[in-house]
Structures are given as C-alpha cells and as structure tokens.
PyMOL Python script that loads the backbone (N, CA, C, O; Angstrom):
from pymol import cmd

cmd.read_pdbstr("""\
ATOM      1  N   MET A   1      61.442  -9.099   0.810  1.00  0.00           N
ATOM      2  CA  MET A   1      61.914  -8.398  -0.341  1.00  0.00           C
ATOM      3  C   MET A   1      63.083  -7.469  -0.086  1.00  0.00           C
ATOM      4  O   MET A   1      63.472  -6.701  -0.966  1.00  0.00           O
ATOM      5  N   GLY A   2      63.652  -7.534   1.122  1.00  0.00           N
ATOM      6  CA  GLY A   2      64.666  -6.596   1.524  1.00  0.00           C
ATOM      7  C   GLY A   2      65.912  -6.639   0.775  1.00  0.00           C
ATOM      8  O   GLY A   2      66.578  -5.615   0.621  1.00  0.00           O
ATOM      9  N   ASP A   3      66.288  -7.831   0.273  1.00  0.00           N
ATOM     10  CA  ASP A   3      67.619  -7.985  -0.509  1.00  0.00           C
ATOM     11  C   ASP A   3      67.497  -7.695  -1.938  1.00  0.00           C
ATOM     12  O   ASP A   3      68.505  -7.835  -2.631  1.00  0.00           O
ATOM     13  N   ARG A   4      66.384  -7.306  -2.483  1.00  0.00           N
ATOM     14  CA  ARG A   4      66.193  -7.114  -3.868  1.00  0.00           C
ATOM     15  C   ARG A   4      66.770  -5.791  -4.331  1.00  0.00           C
ATOM     16  O   ARG A   4      66.747  -4.815  -3.581  1.00  0.00           O
ATOM     17  N   THR A   5      67.262  -5.738  -5.488  1.00  0.00           N
ATOM     18  CA  THR A   5      67.685  -4.518  -6.141  1.00  0.00           C
ATOM     19  C   THR A   5      66.681  -3.828  -6.939  1.00  0.00           C
ATOM     20  O   THR A   5      65.650  -4.420  -7.259  1.00  0.00           O
ATOM     21  N   ALA A   6      66.910  -2.563  -7.303  1.00  0.00           N
ATOM     22  CA  ALA A   6      65.914  -1.830  -8.140  1.00  0.00           C
ATOM     23  C   ALA A   6      65.620  -2.620  -9.450  1.00  0.00           C
ATOM     24  O   ALA A   6      64.447  -2.735  -9.805  1.00  0.00           O
ATOM     25  N   PRO A   7      66.604  -3.160 -10.174  1.00  0.00           N
ATOM     26  CA  PRO A   7      66.408  -3.926 -11.433  1.00  0.00           C
ATOM     27  C   PRO A   7      65.511  -5.130 -11.070  1.00  0.00           C
ATOM     28  O   PRO A   7      64.555  -5.381 -11.803  1.00  0.00           O
ATOM     29  N   ASP A   8      65.767  -5.905  -9.959  1.00  0.00           N
ATOM     30  CA  ASP A   8      64.930  -7.015  -9.632  1.00  0.00           C
ATOM     31  C   ASP A   8      63.485  -6.594  -9.479  1.00  0.00           C
ATOM     32  O   ASP A   8      62.579  -7.235 -10.011  1.00  0.00           O
ATOM     33  N   LEU A   9      63.290  -5.573  -8.790  1.00  0.00           N
ATOM     34  CA  LEU A   9      61.922  -5.111  -8.515  1.00  0.00           C
ATOM     35  C   LEU A   9      61.228  -4.592  -9.772  1.00  0.00           C
ATOM     36  O   LEU A   9      60.019  -4.753  -9.939  1.00  0.00           O
ATOM     37  N   ALA A  10      62.023  -3.956 -10.667  1.00  0.00           N
ATOM     38  CA  ALA A  10      61.438  -3.511 -11.887  1.00  0.00           C
ATOM     39  C   ALA A  10      61.018  -4.775 -12.765  1.00  0.00           C
ATOM     40  O   ALA A  10      59.997  -4.759 -13.452  1.00  0.00           O
ATOM     41  N   ARG A  11      61.825  -5.803 -12.698  1.00  0.00           N
ATOM     42  CA  ARG A  11      61.335  -7.052 -13.438  1.00  0.00           C
ATOM     43  C   ARG A  11      60.119  -7.650 -12.819  1.00  0.00           C
ATOM     44  O   ARG A  11      59.190  -8.067 -13.511  1.00  0.00           O
ATOM     45  N   ALA A  12      60.123  -7.694 -11.489  1.00  0.00           N
ATOM     46  CA  ALA A  12      58.941  -8.168 -10.787  1.00  0.00           C
ATOM     47  C   ALA A  12      57.712  -7.440 -11.087  1.00  0.00           C
ATOM     48  O   ALA A  12      56.637  -8.022 -11.236  1.00  0.00           O
ATOM     49  N   LEU A  13      57.866  -6.059 -11.187  1.00  0.00           N
ATOM     50  CA  LEU A  13      56.704  -5.212 -11.470  1.00  0.00           C
ATOM     51  C   LEU A  13      56.233  -5.491 -12.954  1.00  0.00           C
ATOM     52  O   LEU A  13      55.036  -5.573 -13.228  1.00  0.00           O
ATOM     53  N   ALA A  14      57.169  -5.625 -13.838  1.00  0.00           N
ATOM     54  CA  ALA A  14      56.832  -5.897 -15.147  1.00  0.00           C
ATOM     55  C   ALA A  14      56.059  -7.199 -15.350  1.00  0.00           C
ATOM     56  O   ALA A  14      55.088  -7.270 -16.103  1.00  0.00           O
ATOM     57  N   MET A  15      56.552  -8.258 -14.619  1.00  0.00           N
ATOM     58  CA  MET A  15      55.897  -9.487 -14.637  1.00  0.00           C
ATOM     59  C   MET A  15      54.417  -9.444 -14.023  1.00  0.00           C
ATOM     60  O   MET A  15      53.490 -10.099 -14.501  1.00  0.00           O
ATOM     61  N   LEU A  16      54.304  -8.641 -12.964  1.00  0.00           N
ATOM     62  CA  LEU A  16      53.012  -8.516 -12.303  1.00  0.00           C
ATOM     63  C   LEU A  16      52.044  -7.736 -13.314  1.00  0.00           C
ATOM     64  O   LEU A  16      50.867  -8.071 -13.452  1.00  0.00           O
ATOM     65  N   ALA A  17      52.578  -6.762 -13.950  1.00  0.00           N
ATOM     66  CA  ALA A  17      51.736  -6.046 -14.899  1.00  0.00           C
ATOM     67  C   ALA A  17      51.280  -6.914 -16.019  1.00  0.00           C
ATOM     68  O   ALA A  17      50.127  -6.871 -16.446  1.00  0.00           O
ATOM     69  N   SER A  18      52.217  -7.715 -16.494  1.00  0.00           N
ATOM     70  CA  SER A  18      51.818  -8.679 -17.571  1.00  0.00           C
ATOM     71  C   SER A  18      50.734  -9.695 -17.052  1.00  0.00           C
ATOM     72  O   SER A  18      49.768  -9.942 -17.774  1.00  0.00           O
ATOM     73  N   VAL A  19      50.860 -10.258 -15.890  1.00  0.00           N
ATOM     74  CA  VAL A  19      49.851 -11.162 -15.408  1.00  0.00           C
ATOM     75  C   VAL A  19      48.543 -10.389 -15.222  1.00  0.00           C
ATOM     76  O   VAL A  19      47.490 -10.923 -15.569  1.00  0.00           O
ATOM     77  N   ARG A  20      48.551  -9.222 -14.719  1.00  0.00           N
ATOM     78  CA  ARG A  20      47.313  -8.409 -14.627  1.00  0.00           C
ATOM     79  C   ARG A  20      46.614  -8.182 -16.018  1.00  0.00           C
ATOM     80  O   ARG A  20      45.404  -8.333 -16.188  1.00  0.00           O
ATOM     81  N   ASN A  21      47.446  -7.828 -16.932  1.00  0.00           N
ATOM     82  CA  ASN A  21      46.907  -7.609 -18.306  1.00  0.00           C
ATOM     83  C   ASN A  21      46.282  -9.024 -18.884  1.00  0.00           C
ATOM     84  O   ASN A  21      45.212  -9.032 -19.492  1.00  0.00           O
ATOM     85  N   ARG A  22      46.954 -10.068 -18.668  1.00  0.00           N
ATOM     86  CA  ARG A  22      46.395 -11.361 -19.106  1.00  0.00           C
ATOM     87  C   ARG A  22      45.148 -11.694 -18.417  1.00  0.00           C
ATOM     88  O   ARG A  22      44.214 -12.204 -19.035  1.00  0.00           O
ATOM     89  N   LEU A  23      45.085 -11.419 -17.117  1.00  0.00           N
ATOM     90  CA  LEU A  23      43.941 -11.694 -16.324  1.00  0.00           C
ATOM     91  C   LEU A  23      42.741 -10.823 -16.850  1.00  0.00           C
ATOM     92  O   LEU A  23      41.632 -11.332 -17.009  1.00  0.00           O
ATOM     93  N   ARG A  24      42.981  -9.550 -17.104  1.00  0.00           N
ATOM     94  CA  ARG A  24      41.982  -8.690 -17.622  1.00  0.00           C
ATOM     95  C   ARG A  24      41.466  -9.169 -18.934  1.00  0.00           C
ATOM     96  O   ARG A  24      40.255  -9.220 -19.147  1.00  0.00           O
ATOM     97  N   ALA A  25      42.380  -9.534 -19.845  1.00  0.00           N
ATOM     98  CA  ALA A  25      42.048  -9.996 -21.220  1.00  0.00           C
ATOM     99  C   ALA A  25      41.154 -11.225 -21.162  1.00  0.00           C
ATOM    100  O   ALA A  25      40.230 -11.401 -21.956  1.00  0.00           O
ATOM    101  N   SER A  26      41.487 -12.101 -20.143  1.00  0.00           N
ATOM    102  CA  SER A  26      40.731 -13.317 -20.057  1.00  0.00           C
ATOM    103  C   SER A  26      39.289 -13.199 -19.379  1.00  0.00           C
ATOM    104  O   SER A  26      38.335 -13.926 -19.655  1.00  0.00           O
ATOM    105  N   GLU A  27      39.288 -12.194 -18.475  1.00  0.00           N
ATOM    106  CA  GLU A  27      38.054 -11.971 -17.713  1.00  0.00           C
ATOM    107  C   GLU A  27      37.216 -10.938 -18.292  1.00  0.00           C
ATOM    108  O   GLU A  27      36.098 -11.216 -18.727  1.00  0.00           O
ATOM    109  N   SER A  28      37.696  -9.747 -18.324  1.00  0.00           N
ATOM    110  CA  SER A  28      37.119  -8.474 -18.851  1.00  0.00           C
ATOM    111  C   SER A  28      37.785  -7.317 -18.475  1.00  0.00           C
ATOM    112  O   SER A  28      38.497  -7.405 -17.476  1.00  0.00           O
ATOM    113  N   THR A  29      37.712  -6.226 -19.065  1.00  0.00           N
ATOM    114  CA  THR A  29      38.349  -4.997 -18.597  1.00  0.00           C
ATOM    115  C   THR A  29      37.760  -4.458 -17.292  1.00  0.00           C
ATOM    116  O   THR A  29      38.375  -3.627 -16.622  1.00  0.00           O
ATOM    117  N   ASP A  30      36.565  -4.938 -16.937  1.00  0.00           N
ATOM    118  CA  ASP A  30      35.959  -4.520 -15.738  1.00  0.00           C
ATOM    119  C   ASP A  30      36.296  -5.430 -14.476  1.00  0.00           C
ATOM    120  O   ASP A  30      35.838  -5.174 -13.362  1.00  0.00           O
ATOM    121  N   ALA A  31      37.095  -6.464 -14.724  1.00  0.00           N
ATOM    122  CA  ALA A  31      37.453  -7.342 -13.636  1.00  0.00           C
ATOM    123  C   ALA A  31      38.166  -6.627 -12.593  1.00  0.00           C
ATOM    124  O   ALA A  31      39.076  -5.867 -12.924  1.00  0.00           O
ATOM    125  N   GLY A  32      37.830  -6.796 -11.262  1.00  0.00           N
ATOM    126  CA  GLY A  32      38.546  -6.241 -10.216  1.00  0.00           C
ATOM    127  C   GLY A  32      39.672  -7.024  -9.884  1.00  0.00           C
ATOM    128  O   GLY A  32      39.549  -8.049  -9.214  1.00  0.00           O
ATOM    129  N   ILE A  33      40.925  -6.560 -10.363  1.00  0.00           N
ATOM    130  CA  ILE A  33      42.129  -7.355 -10.106  1.00  0.00           C
ATOM    131  C   ILE A  33      42.761  -6.645  -8.859  1.00  0.00           C
ATOM    132  O   ILE A  33      43.013  -5.440  -8.873  1.00  0.00           O
ATOM    133  N   PRO A  34      43.001  -7.447  -7.789  1.00  0.00           N
ATOM    134  CA  PRO A  34      43.681  -6.854  -6.568  1.00  0.00           C
ATOM    135  C   PRO A  34      45.154  -6.402  -6.948  1.00  0.00           C
ATOM    136  O   PRO A  34      45.892  -7.075  -7.667  1.00  0.00           O
ATOM    137  N   THR A  35      45.457  -5.313  -6.442  1.00  0.00           N
ATOM    138  CA  THR A  35      46.802  -4.756  -6.713  1.00  0.00           C
ATOM    139  C   THR A  35      47.689  -4.663  -5.527  1.00  0.00           C
ATOM    140  O   THR A  35      48.615  -3.854  -5.472  1.00  0.00           O
ATOM    141  N   THR A  36      47.405  -5.477  -4.605  1.00  0.00           N
ATOM    142  CA  THR A  36      48.349  -5.564  -3.361  1.00  0.00           C
ATOM    143  C   THR A  36      49.807  -5.900  -3.682  1.00  0.00           C
ATOM    144  O   THR A  36      50.732  -5.271  -3.167  1.00  0.00           O
ATOM    145  N   ALA A  37      49.988  -6.878  -4.520  1.00  0.00           N
ATOM    146  CA  ALA A  37      51.354  -7.308  -4.892  1.00  0.00           C
ATOM    147  C   ALA A  37      52.020  -6.220  -5.578  1.00  0.00           C
ATOM    148  O   ALA A  37      53.137  -5.839  -5.228  1.00  0.00           O
ATOM    149  N   VAL A  38      51.332  -5.667  -6.609  1.00  0.00           N
ATOM    150  CA  VAL A  38      51.922  -4.532  -7.330  1.00  0.00           C
ATOM    151  C   VAL A  38      52.260  -3.333  -6.461  1.00  0.00           C
ATOM    152  O   VAL A  38      53.303  -2.709  -6.655  1.00  0.00           O
ATOM    153  N   ASP A  39      51.421  -3.008  -5.532  1.00  0.00           N
ATOM    154  CA  ASP A  39      51.656  -1.974  -4.576  1.00  0.00           C
ATOM    155  C   ASP A  39      52.856  -2.163  -3.740  1.00  0.00           C
ATOM    156  O   ASP A  39      53.624  -1.236  -3.483  1.00  0.00           O
ATOM    157  N   GLN A  40      53.021  -3.451  -3.292  1.00  0.00           N
ATOM    158  CA  GLN A  40      54.168  -3.811  -2.491  1.00  0.00           C
ATOM    159  C   GLN A  40      55.527  -3.677  -3.249  1.00  0.00           C
ATOM    160  O   GLN A  40      56.531  -3.192  -2.727  1.00  0.00           O
ATOM    161  N   VAL A  41      55.471  -4.131  -4.481  1.00  0.00           N
ATOM    162  CA  VAL A  41      56.700  -3.986  -5.309  1.00  0.00           C
ATOM    163  C   VAL A  41      57.030  -2.548  -5.549  1.00  0.00           C
ATOM    164  O   VAL A  41      58.184  -2.130  -5.449  1.00  0.00           O
ATOM    165  N   LEU A  42      55.993  -1.778  -5.872  1.00  0.00           N
ATOM    166  CA  LEU A  42      56.177  -0.299  -6.085  1.00  0.00           C
ATOM    167  C   LEU A  42      56.725   0.334  -4.840  1.00  0.00           C
ATOM    168  O   LEU A  42      57.689   1.092  -4.946  1.00  0.00           O
ATOM    169  N   ASP A  43      56.172   0.076  -3.628  1.00  0.00           N
ATOM    170  CA  ASP A  43      56.702   0.634  -2.408  1.00  0.00           C
ATOM    171  C   ASP A  43      58.169   0.260  -2.174  1.00  0.00           C
ATOM    172  O   ASP A  43      58.962   1.089  -1.728  1.00  0.00           O
ATOM    173  N   GLU A  44      58.531  -1.023  -2.485  1.00  0.00           N
ATOM    174  CA  GLU A  44      59.898  -1.380  -2.304  1.00  0.00           C
ATOM    175  C   GLU A  44      60.763  -0.747  -3.222  1.00  0.00           C
ATOM    176  O   GLU A  44      61.846  -0.326  -2.814  1.00  0.00           O
ATOM    177  N   LEU A  45      60.396  -0.603  -4.557  1.00  0.00           N
ATOM    178  CA  LEU A  45      61.186   0.079  -5.635  1.00  0.00           C
ATOM    179  C   LEU A  45      61.407   1.480  -5.208  1.00  0.00           C
ATOM    180  O   LEU A  45      62.544   1.944  -5.282  1.00  0.00           O
ATOM    181  N   ASN A  46      60.385   2.221  -4.751  1.00  0.00           N
ATOM    182  CA  ASN A  46      60.489   3.549  -4.340  1.00  0.00           C
ATOM    183  C   ASN A  46      61.414   3.765  -3.132  1.00  0.00           C
ATOM    184  O   ASN A  46      62.174   4.731  -3.079  1.00  0.00           O
ATOM    185  N   SER A  47      61.327   2.827  -2.151  1.00  0.00           N
ATOM    186  CA  SER A  47      62.299   2.916  -1.079  1.00  0.00           C
ATOM    187  C   SER A  47      63.770   2.723  -1.456  1.00  0.00           C
ATOM    188  O   SER A  47      64.653   3.308  -0.829  1.00  0.00           O
ATOM    189  N   LEU A  48      64.024   1.939  -2.434  1.00  0.00           N
ATOM    190  CA  LEU A  48      65.319   1.712  -2.960  1.00  0.00           C
ATOM    191  C   LEU A  48      65.885   3.024  -3.687  1.00  0.00           C
ATOM    192  O   LEU A  48      67.054   3.397  -3.594  1.00  0.00           O
ATOM    193  N   GLU A  49      64.896   3.659  -4.417  1.00  0.00           N
ATOM    194  CA  GLU A  49      65.344   4.832  -5.207  1.00  0.00           C
ATOM    195  C   GLU A  49      65.545   6.035  -4.482  1.00  0.00           C
ATOM    196  O   GLU A  49      66.151   6.978  -4.992  1.00  0.00           O
ATOM    197  N   ARG A  50      65.022   6.082  -3.178  1.00  0.00           N
ATOM    198  CA  ARG A  50      65.246   7.316  -2.264  1.00  0.00           C
ATOM    199  C   ARG A  50      66.661   7.357  -1.832  1.00  0.00           C
ATOM    200  O   ARG A  50      67.297   6.319  -1.647  1.00  0.00           O
ATOM    201  N   SER A  51      67.156   8.518  -1.670  1.00  0.00           N
ATOM    202  CA  SER A  51      68.543   8.559  -1.070  1.00  0.00           C
ATOM    203  C   SER A  51      68.481   8.210   0.357  1.00  0.00           C
ATOM    204  O   SER A  51      67.437   8.387   0.983  1.00  0.00           O
ATOM    205  N   PRO A  52      69.499   7.741   0.891  1.00  0.00           N
ATOM    206  CA  PRO A  52      69.596   7.312   2.271  1.00  0.00           C
ATOM    207  C   PRO A  52      69.255   8.413   3.314  1.00  0.00           C
ATOM    208  O   PRO A  52      68.837   8.075   4.421  1.00  0.00           O
ATOM    209  N   GLY A  53      69.411   9.648   3.008  1.00  0.00           N
ATOM    210  CA  GLY A  53      69.105  10.765   3.963  1.00  0.00           C
ATOM    211  C   GLY A  53      67.751  11.285   3.721  1.00  0.00           C
ATOM    212  O   GLY A  53      67.353  12.209   4.430  1.00  0.00           O
ATOM    213  N   ASP A  54      66.970  10.780   2.769  1.00  0.00           N
ATOM    214  CA  ASP A  54      65.696  11.249   2.557  1.00  0.00           C
ATOM    215  C   ASP A  54      64.672  10.708   3.564  1.00  0.00           C
ATOM    216  O   ASP A  54      64.470   9.495   3.635  1.00  0.00           O
ATOM    217  N   PRO A  55      64.025  11.580   4.340  1.00  0.00           N
ATOM    218  CA  PRO A  55      63.143  11.176   5.362  1.00  0.00           C
ATOM    219  C   PRO A  55      61.770  10.671   4.918  1.00  0.00           C
ATOM    220  O   PRO A  55      61.018  10.106   5.712  1.00  0.00           O
ATOM    221  N   THR A  56      61.460  10.880   3.661  1.00  0.00           N
ATOM    222  CA  THR A  56      60.129  10.383   3.173  1.00  0.00           C
ATOM    223  C   THR A  56      60.068   8.976   2.749  1.00  0.00           C
ATOM    224  O   THR A  56      59.010   8.501   2.337  1.00  0.00           O
TER     225      THR A  56
END
""", "prot")
cmd.dss("prot")
cmd.show_as("cartoon", "prot")
cmd.util.cbc("prot")
cmd.orient("prot")
C-alpha cells in the first residue's frame, strides 16, 4: 500500500465499511466481522496524514 494517496485510502476505507455493513446486514448485527483490513487502511491513512517530522 506504500504508493497510495490519502484519497485512495479514503475510498478503500469507504468500500471496506460498505462491505462490512452488507455482511452485517446479511448475517446479523452480532456477526464477528474481522477488522484487520480496515485497521491496515486506517494505519496507512494516518501515516500519510502525519507530517514528515512527526515522530509518532
């Protein structure tokens, strides 16, 4: 995912959220949907939004 831009990641996150919502609607609200992919996209998006000198 290293070459993606913040807008690319925002679109990917929106798509993942949509898929998760559809899965929940088809299974149930109690369905345990793994969030690993969503977490990875969020991590990448956060790393792009940080300033280059930000140590966190």
